[in-house]
MILOVO-997118 format. One line per 3 residues: number of its first residue (from 0); their letters; for each residue x, y, z of C-alpha. Coordinates in Angstrom, 1 decimal. Example, Ala and Ser with C-alpha at 12.3 -4.5 7.8 and 13.67 -1.06 7.14 Angstrom:
<recs>
0> AS> 12.3/-4.5/7.8; 13.7/-1.1/7.1
</recs>
This chain:
<recs>
0> MSD> 1.7/-54.0/-7.4; 3.6/-54.2/-10.7; 0.3/-55.0/-12.5
3> REF> -1.3/-52.0/-10.9; 1.6/-49.8/-12.0; 1.3/-51.1/-15.6
6> WSK> -2.5/-50.4/-15.7; -2.1/-47.0/-14.0; 0.4/-46.0/-16.7
9> QST> -2.0/-47.2/-19.3; -4.8/-45.1/-17.8; -2.6/-42.0/-17.8
12> SLS> -1.5/-42.7/-21.4; -5.1/-43.1/-22.5; -6.1/-40.0/-20.6
15> NRI> -3.4/-38.0/-22.4; -4.6/-39.3/-25.8; -8.2/-38.4/-25.0
18> VRW> -7.1/-34.8/-24.0; -5.1/-34.6/-27.3; -8.2/-35.8/-29.2
21> IDL> -10.4/-33.1/-27.6; -7.7/-30.4/-28.3; -7.7/-31.4/-32.0
24> YFP> -11.4/-31.9/-32.7; -13.3/-29.9/-30.1; -10.9/-27.6/-28.2
27> EFR> -13.8/-25.5/-26.7; -15.1/-28.6/-24.9; -12.6/-28.1/-22.1
30> QVF> -14.0/-24.6/-21.5; -17.4/-26.2/-20.8; -16.0/-29.2/-18.9
33> QDW> -12.7/-28.5/-17.2; -12.6/-32.1/-16.0; -13.4/-34.4/-19.0
36> TTL> -13.7/-37.4/-16.7; -16.9/-36.4/-15.0; -20.1/-38.3/-15.8
39> RSL> -21.7/-35.5/-17.8; -18.5/-34.8/-19.7; -18.1/-38.5/-20.6
42> ASL> -21.8/-38.7/-21.6; -21.2/-35.7/-23.9; -18.1/-37.2/-25.5
45> RAF> -20.0/-40.4/-26.2; -23.2/-38.9/-27.5; -21.8/-36.0/-29.5
48> PLP> -18.0/-36.0/-29.8; -17.8/-33.5/-32.5; -19.1/-29.9/-32.6
51> SDL> -21.0/-30.8/-35.8; -23.0/-33.4/-33.8; -24.5/-30.6/-31.8
54> TDL> -25.5/-28.1/-34.5; -29.1/-29.1/-34.9; -29.8/-30.0/-31.3
57> TVE> -31.7/-28.2/-28.6; -30.9/-28.0/-24.9; -33.7/-30.5/-24.2
60> EII> -32.3/-32.9/-26.9; -28.8/-32.8/-25.3; -30.3/-33.6/-21.9
63> AKW> -32.3/-36.5/-23.4; -29.0/-37.9/-24.8; -27.4/-37.6/-21.4
66> YEQ> -30.2/-39.7/-20.0; -29.6/-42.2/-22.7; -25.9/-42.3/-21.7
69> GMK> -26.9/-43.4/-18.2; -27.0/-40.1/-16.4; -29.7/-40.3/-13.7
72> RAG> -29.8/-36.5/-13.0; -29.0/-35.0/-16.4; -31.5/-32.2/-16.3
75> GMS> -32.1/-29.5/-13.7; -30.9/-26.0/-13.8; -27.2/-26.9/-13.9
78> GKM> -27.8/-29.5/-16.7; -29.6/-26.9/-18.8; -26.8/-24.4/-18.3
81> KAA> -24.2/-27.0/-19.2; -26.2/-28.0/-22.3; -26.5/-24.4/-23.4
84> ELL> -22.7/-23.8/-22.8; -22.0/-26.9/-24.9; -24.2/-25.7/-27.7
87> NAA> -22.5/-22.3/-27.7; -19.0/-23.9/-27.6; -19.9/-26.1/-30.6
90> KRS> -21.1/-23.1/-32.6; -17.8/-21.2/-32.2; -15.5/-24.3/-32.5
93> VGD> -12.3/-24.2/-34.5; -11.7/-27.9/-34.2; -10.5/-30.0/-37.0
96> KRV> -13.4/-30.9/-39.3; -11.6/-33.4/-41.5; -12.4/-37.2/-41.4
99> PEE> -15.2/-36.9/-38.8; -16.2/-40.6/-39.0; -12.6/-41.7/-38.2
102> ARR> -12.4/-39.1/-35.4; -15.7/-40.5/-33.8; -14.4/-44.1/-34.0
105> DLK> -11.0/-43.1/-32.6; -12.6/-41.4/-29.6; -15.0/-44.3/-29.0
108> RLL> -12.0/-46.7/-28.9; -10.1/-44.4/-26.6; -13.0/-44.0/-24.2
111> DAY> -13.8/-47.7/-24.2; -10.1/-48.6/-23.4; -10.0/-45.9/-20.7
114> EQT> -13.1/-47.2/-19.0; -11.9/-50.8/-19.2; -8.5/-49.8/-17.8
117> NQA> -10.1/-47.9/-14.9; -12.4/-50.8/-14.2; -9.4/-53.1/-14.0
120> LAM> -7.7/-50.6/-11.6; -10.8/-50.5/-9.4; -10.9/-54.3/-9.2
123> MQQ> -7.2/-54.3/-8.3; -7.8/-51.7/-5.6; -10.5/-53.9/-4.1
126> EIE> -8.2/-57.0/-4.3; -5.3/-55.1/-2.7; -7.6/-54.0/0.2
129> ELL> -8.8/-57.5/0.7; -5.2/-58.9/0.7; -4.1/-56.2/3.1
132> DLI> -6.9/-57.1/5.6; -5.2/-60.5/5.9; -1.8/-59.1/6.9
135> PIV> -1.5/-58.4/10.7; 1.0/-55.6/10.5; -1.2/-53.6/8.2
138> KQL> -3.3/-52.3/11.0; -0.2/-50.8/12.6; 0.9/-49.3/9.3
141> RSI> -2.5/-47.7/8.7; -2.1/-45.8/12.0; 0.8/-43.8/10.4
144> PGL> -0.5/-40.5/9.0; -0.1/-40.2/5.3; 0.1/-43.9/4.5
147> GTI> -2.7/-45.0/2.3; -3.7/-48.4/1.0; -1.6/-48.2/-2.1
150> TIA> 1.5/-46.9/-0.3; 1.2/-49.7/2.3; 0.7/-52.3/-0.4
153> AIL> 3.8/-50.9/-2.3; 5.9/-51.0/0.9; 4.9/-54.6/1.7
156> GFA> 5.0/-55.7/-1.9; 8.5/-54.4/-2.6; 10.2/-54.5/0.8
159> GDP> 8.3/-57.4/2.4; 7.4/-57.6/6.1; 9.3/-54.9/8.0
162> RHY> 9.5/-57.2/11.1; 12.2/-59.1/9.2; 14.6/-56.2/9.2
165> VHD> 17.0/-55.5/12.0; 16.4/-52.3/13.8; 17.4/-50.7/17.1
</recs>
């Protein structure tokens, strides 16, 4: 659980740094994508992180780039609308235009680290669930409303087996 706590803090820290990067270089991006962690938003940040990367593109070219980034359903009416919104946001952007190459590299490093951290957290979640399945009292703890996997793991990890405590 302490490893999970460390990686969870890392994920939050990286998330905050990415939001700061967006605010500096493409502040209008968050008007198009309120949640920067969605698949389409991440594909956009990877394919065209800076407003200047969008200046000569069409809606169809943006959608094609989303497909290249691994989006299976990049097009459609909602995809076209998002692509058009992104183009309009890029045209009116007031983001920092200095050192664009360094800004691109910085965002790529941040996104890579964020995705690796979240993959580690997902693996830990799976390992925690597998370990909890081996502990007999967990079934009883899961019956308590509001106790999720992580909470149960934290209770058991930090307090140990509750059956070892004296109670009346």
